[in-house]
C-alpha angles and dihedrals in degrees: 000000000000116000123214087244088062105064093160101060114147093230122025088226098056138032119254118246117247092249092055096061109053095191099053109138134000092290092055093046087052090052093047092047092051094048089049092048090049090055095043099049097078091047092049093049090050092053093047090050091051091051092043090055091057092044092052092047091053093045096051095041095041088071090059102055145306095257093054091046089052091051090051092049092050089046092052090050093050094048089050091049090052096049094045094080091050090049090051092051092050092048090061091058094065099069092037096052095039091053091050093048090047090052088049092245104130096165090060088050092052091048089056092051091048093048092050092048089051093049092049091051090051091052 
């Protein structure tokens, strides 16, 4: 039977086993946080690099004149607007490919990756 201290039970009528909930307890939470951080770091660095490129462009061109700074700012905004659809398409691949890999269907995962690559090239 599920206790009030166990709000994440798999079935309301029975308590979940310890191996069913990977984040049970402080040690499990630490493991999950470490794994999530491990996955998030490359994405975080990529976003910081993208922001830094625009910042460096503005810092360098800002010394020239205001009109050139305005042009660079508009250019950065346009480039970002052009890559956003491609980022959206590639974000759709993650759940499709991970579900296929989890199901043991690697050809389906590769089809999702190929379809996303083709869609990005068409954009």
